[in-house]
C-alpha positions as CSV (number, residue, x, y, z in Angstrom):
1,X,159.5,108.8,318.3
2,X,159.3,111.6,315.6
3,X,158.6,114.6,316.4
4,X,156.7,116.6,313.3
5,X,157.4,116.8,309.3
6,X,160.2,117.7,306.7
7,X,159.4,119.0,303.9
8,X,161.6,116.3,301.2
9,X,160.4,118.1,298.4
10,X,157.8,120.5,296.4
11,X,156.4,121.3,292.8
12,X,154.3,123.8,291.1
13,X,151.8,123.5,287.8
14,X,149.7,125.9,286.2
15,X,147.7,125.4,282.2
16,X,149.1,126.5,279.3
17,X,146.9,129.4,278.5
18,X,148.3,132.7,280.2
19,X,144.9,135.3,279.6
20,X,145.3,139.0,280.1
21,X,143.5,141.7,281.4
22,X,142.9,142.9,278.0
23,X,141.5,139.8,276.7
24,X,139.6,139.9,280.1
25,X,138.5,143.4,278.3
26,X,137.1,141.5,275.3
27,X,134.2,139.5,277.0
28,X,133.4,142.1,280.0
29,X,133.4,145.7,281.1
30,X,136.7,146.5,282.0
31,X,140.4,147.4,281.4
32,X,143.7,146.7,281.7
33,X,144.2,149.6,284.2
34,X,141.7,149.2,286.4
35,X,142.7,145.8,287.0
36,X,145.9,147.0,287.4
37,X,145.3,149.7,289.8
38,X,142.4,147.4,291.3
39,X,144.1,144.3,292.2
40,X,147.6,144.6,291.0
41,X,147.6,141.5,289.0
42,X,148.9,141.3,284.9
43,X,148.1,138.2,283.8
44,X,146.3,134.2,285.3
45,X,146.4,131.1,283.8
46,X,143.0,129.5,282.8
47,X,142.8,125.9,281.9
48,X,140.5,126.0,278.4
49,X,142.4,122.6,277.7
50,X,140.4,120.1,279.0
51,X,142.3,120.2,282.5
52,X,140.1,120.1,285.6
53,X,141.4,120.1,289.3
54,X,142.7,116.0,289.2
55,X,145.0,116.8,286.6
56,X,146.6,120.0,288.0
57,X,146.6,118.1,291.0
58,X,148.2,115.1,289.3
59,X,151.2,116.8,287.7
60,X,151.7,118.8,290.3
61,X,152.5,115.4,292.3
62,X,153.9,113.9,289.8
63,X,156.4,116.6,289.9
64,X,157.6,116.5,293.4
65,X,157.6,113.1,293.7
66,X,160.2,113.1,291.0
67,X,161.6,115.9,293.1
68,X,161.7,113.4,296.0
69,X,163.0,110.5,293.9
70,X,159.9,109.1,295.3
71,X,157.5,106.6,293.8
72,X,153.5,106.8,294.1
73,X,154.1,104.0,296.4
74,X,155.6,105.6,299.0
75,X,153.2,107.3,299.9
76,X,151.0,107.1,302.9
77,X,148.4,109.4,302.0
78,X,147.1,112.2,300.4
79,X,145.4,115.4,301.2
80,X,143.6,117.9,298.2
81,X,143.3,121.2,299.6
82,X,140.4,122.2,297.2
83,X,137.0,124.0,296.8
84,X,137.0,123.6,293.8
85,X,136.5,119.8,293.1
86,X,136.4,118.0,290.0
87,X,132.8,116.9,292.3
88,X,131.9,116.0,295.4
89,X,132.1,112.6,295.3
90,X,134.7,110.8,295.0
91,X,137.6,113.0,296.5
92,X,139.9,114.7,294.4
93,X,142.6,113.0,295.8
94,X,140.8,109.7,295.2
95,X,141.1,110.9,291.3
96,X,145.1,111.5,292.4
97,X,145.8,108.8,294.2
98,X,144.3,106.5,291.0
99,X,145.8,109.1,288.5
100,X,149.3,108.8,290.0
101,X,149.6,104.8,291.2
102,X,149.9,105.2,294.5
103,X,148.0,102.2,295.8
104,X,148.7,101.8,299.5
105,X,147.8,105.3,300.4
106,X,144.5,107.1,301.4
107,X,143.1,110.2,300.4
108,X,140.4,113.2,301.2
109,X,140.3,116.7,300.9
110,X,140.2,119.7,302.8
111,X,137.6,122.2,301.4
112,X,138.5,125.2,303.7
113,X,138.9,127.6,300.8
114,X,142.2,129.8,300.6
115,X,142.9,128.9,303.4
116,X,143.0,125.2,302.3
117,X,146.9,124.9,302.3
118,X,147.8,125.9,306.0
119,X,144.7,123.7,306.9
120,X,146.0,120.4,304.9
121,X,149.7,121.0,306.2
122,X,148.3,121.7,309.8
123,X,146.4,117.7,309.1
124,X,149.0,116.5,307.5
125,X,151.8,116.8,310.4
126,X,149.4,115.6,312.8
127,X,149.4,112.2,311.5
128,X,153.3,111.9,311.1
129,X,153.8,113.1,314.2
130,X,152.2,109.5,315.3
131,X,155.0,107.9,314.2
132,X,152.3,105.6,312.0
133,X,153.4,107.3,308.8
134,X,156.1,107.9,307.4
135,X,154.8,110.3,304.1
136,X,152.2,112.4,303.1
137,X,151.6,114.4,300.0
138,X,149.9,117.5,300.6
139,X,148.3,119.7,297.3
140,X,146.9,122.5,297.0
141,X,144.9,122.9,293.5
142,X,142.5,124.6,292.1
143,X,140.4,125.2,288.8
144,X,138.8,128.7,290.0
145,X,137.5,129.3,286.0
146,X,135.1,126.7,286.5
147,X,133.6,128.6,289.2
148,X,133.5,132.5,287.7
149,X,130.3,134.3,286.8
150,X,132.4,136.0,283.6
151,X,130.0,139.1,283.4
152,X,130.9,139.6,287.5
153,X,133.5,141.8,286.7
154,X,134.3,142.4,290.6
155,X,134.9,138.8,290.9
156,X,135.9,137.2,288.1
157,X,139.4,139.6,287.1
158,X,140.6,138.3,290.1
159,X,141.2,134.4,290.0
160,X,143.4,131.8,288.2
161,X,144.1,128.4,288.3
162,X,146.8,126.1,289.2
163,X,147.9,123.9,291.7
164,X,151.5,122.9,293.8
165,X,152.3,120.0,295.7
166,X,154.5,119.0,299.0
167,X,156.0,116.0,300.1
168,X,157.0,115.5,303.9
169,X,158.4,113.2,305.7
170,X,158.2,112.1,309.3
171,X,161.3,113.7,311.2
172,X,162.3,113.8,314.5
173,X,163.2,117.7,314.0
174,X,160.2,119.1,312.0
175,X,159.8,122.5,310.7
176,X,156.3,123.2,311.2
177,X,157.1,125.1,314.6
178,X,154.0,126.7,315.7
179,X,150.2,127.1,314.6
180,X,146.7,128.9,314.9
181,X,144.2,128.4,313.0
182,X,140.5,129.8,313.3
183,X,137.0,129.2,311.5
184,X,133.9,132.5,311.9
185,X,131.0,130.9,310.4
186,X,129.8,133.5,307.5
187,X,128.9,132.7,304.9
188,X,127.8,136.1,302.9
189,X,130.8,137.5,301.9
190,X,132.1,134.5,300.4
191,X,130.1,131.8,298.4
192,X,130.8,129.9,295.8
193,X,128.8,126.2,294.8
194,X,125.9,126.5,296.6
195,X,123.4,123.6,295.7
196,X,119.6,125.1,297.0
197,X,117.5,121.8,298.9
198,X,114.1,121.2,296.5
199,X,110.9,123.2,296.9
200,X,108.1,120.5,295.6
201,X,109.0,116.9,294.4
202,X,108.5,116.9,290.8
203,X,109.9,114.7,287.6
204,X,111.9,118.0,286.3
205,X,114.4,118.5,288.9
206,X,118.1,119.0,289.0
207,X,120.8,119.8,291.0
208,X,122.1,123.4,290.5
209,X,125.3,124.7,291.9
210,X,126.0,128.8,292.3
211,X,128.7,130.6,291.0
212,X,131.6,132.8,292.7
213,X,130.6,136.0,294.4
214,X,132.1,137.8,297.3
215,X,131.8,141.2,298.4
216,X,134.4,142.4,297.6
217,X,135.3,145.7,299.9
218,X,133.9,143.5,303.3
219,X,136.3,141.1,302.0
220,X,138.6,143.7,302.2
221,X,138.0,145.7,305.0
222,X,137.7,142.0,307.1
223,X,140.8,140.7,306.2
224,X,142.8,144.3,307.6
225,X,140.5,144.3,310.6
226,X,141.2,140.2,311.3
227,X,144.6,139.2,309.9
228,X,147.5,142.2,310.7
229,X,145.7,141.3,314.8
230,X,146.0,137.3,313.9
231,X,149.7,137.5,312.8
232,X,151.0,140.2,315.4
233,X,149.3,137.7,318.3
234,X,150.4,134.4,317.2
235,X,154.3,135.9,316.6
236,X,154.1,136.9,319.9
237,X,152.8,133.5,321.1
238,X,156.3,132.6,319.7
239,X,158.1,135.4,320.6
240,X,158.6,136.7,318.0
241,X,158.0,140.0,316.0
242,X,157.1,140.7,312.0
243,X,160.6,142.0,311.9
244,X,162.0,138.3,313.4
245,X,160.4,136.5,310.3
246,X,162.2,136.1,306.9
247,X,159.8,136.1,304.8
248,X,156.4,136.3,304.8
249,X,153.6,133.7,302.4
250,X,150.5,135.3,302.8
251,X,147.7,134.2,300.8
252,X,147.3,135.4,297.1
253,X,143.9,137.5,297.3
254,X,145.4,140.3,295.2
255,X,148.2,143.2,295.2
256,X,146.6,145.9,297.0
257,X,145.4,143.4,300.1
258,X,149.5,142.1,300.2
259,X,150.7,145.9,300.8
260,X,147.8,146.9,303.2
261,X,149.3,143.7,305.6
262,X,152.5,145.0,304.5
263,X,152.5,148.0,306.1
264,X,151.0,147.1,308.8
265,X,153.2,144.8,310.1
266,X,155.8,147.5,309.3
267,X,157.6,145.0,306.2
268,X,158.9,146.1,303.2
269,X,157.3,144.4,300.2
270,X,160.1,142.6,299.2
271,X,159.9,139.9,302.1
272,X,156.2,139.0,300.4
273,X,155.9,136.5,298.3
274,X,153.9,138.0,295.3
275,X,152.7,135.5,292.8
276,X,149.4,137.3,292.6
277,X,150.4,139.0,289.7
278,X,150.9,136.0,287.0
279,X,148.9,133.9,288.7
280,X,146.0,135.5,290.0
281,X,144.3,134.3,292.6
282,X,145.2,130.9,292.7
283,X,142.9,130.2,296.3
284,X,144.4,127.4,298.3
285,X,147.5,126.9,295.5
286,X,148.1,131.0,296.6
287,X,150.1,130.1,299.6
288,X,152.0,126.8,297.9
289,X,152.7,127.7,294.8
290,X,154.9,130.5,296.9
291,X,156.4,128.0,299.0
292,X,157.3,126.2,296.5
293,X,159.4,129.2,294.2
294,X,160.8,130.7,297.6
295,X,162.2,126.4,298.4
296,X,162.8,126.6,295.2
297,X,165.4,130.0,294.9
298,X,166.5,130.1,298.5
299,X,168.4,128.4,301.2
300,X,166.0,127.6,303.7
301,X,168.6,126.8,306.3
302,X,167.9,129.0,309.3
303,X,165.1,131.2,307.4
304,X,162.2,131.8,309.4
305,X,158.6,131.5,306.8
306,X,155.6,132.7,307.5
307,X,152.0,130.9,306.1
308,X,149.3,132.6,306.6
309,X,145.5,131.7,304.9
310,X,142.5,133.6,305.0
311,X,139.3,132.9,303.1
312,X,136.0,131.7,302.8
313,X,134.1,130.8,306.2
314,X,135.2,133.2,307.3
315,X,138.5,131.3,307.8
316,X,142.2,131.3,308.7
317,X,144.9,130.4,310.4
318,X,149.0,130.8,310.6
319,X,151.9,128.1,310.4
320,X,155.1,129.0,311.3
321,X,158.3,126.9,309.3
322,X,161.9,127.0,310.9
323,X,164.7,125.6,309.1
């Protein structure tokens, strides 16, 4: 009987359009100096050529399948982590299933915002543990730009668009060594895409949706209050300390949060993924892109990698990977 999952391949994709801070300053009251000081972000990729979330997800998936040497029909399940779906129905995962021709796979989305890849990876691992499934495609994809209010510099300057895909296979020697997932119901500090109910029945009623909004200072405070303790407790429960981790792939919220968490954990910044500098906050995709980049450039034999996501919900969690 299989015990878990291993990573067979991974890939990421970002839109072609690179937007720097000076370009944002042309449409809102901000500057390159302000953005870099407060976020550490220099550029982000924005979908300006008609690519929606399913398109980014599809391109990342196709690249990952090529890397794995597999066809779409080798996939049993597709999970897409996103909180910027193409629409409420059908799921973005269903559109990816159609796009890549994965005719035998069933598919669905997971919506846990910036922690989405953590929850999707955990879910995929559970399916593979049952020994009824052989391969799962896990994708984290976001087109954050379509949800932004570009008059709100406290939110819009952070975000970019991107996707990453991982092909997981059933294995007796799984790499997902441990996990810890949490939710604290709170829709005030971070929210996006709210659809208000009707107040009266009339012919011109039409669905409306709200733009992304966050209370930036509260997000920063909440992360520093919860996440260092969460990580230390999670590692201690697995007889580890932060120094035992070879690489940290945390949610790419902004560079200042990553710096603060590195300081709280007493670890050098070099041990932390920092793709937020060039891609911006890509929500669920940030951790997935960071893990793909590390896999591409490093031998993982004997490595311990900690994935930690946190975002709207307030939803957060960690997965320990051992190779």
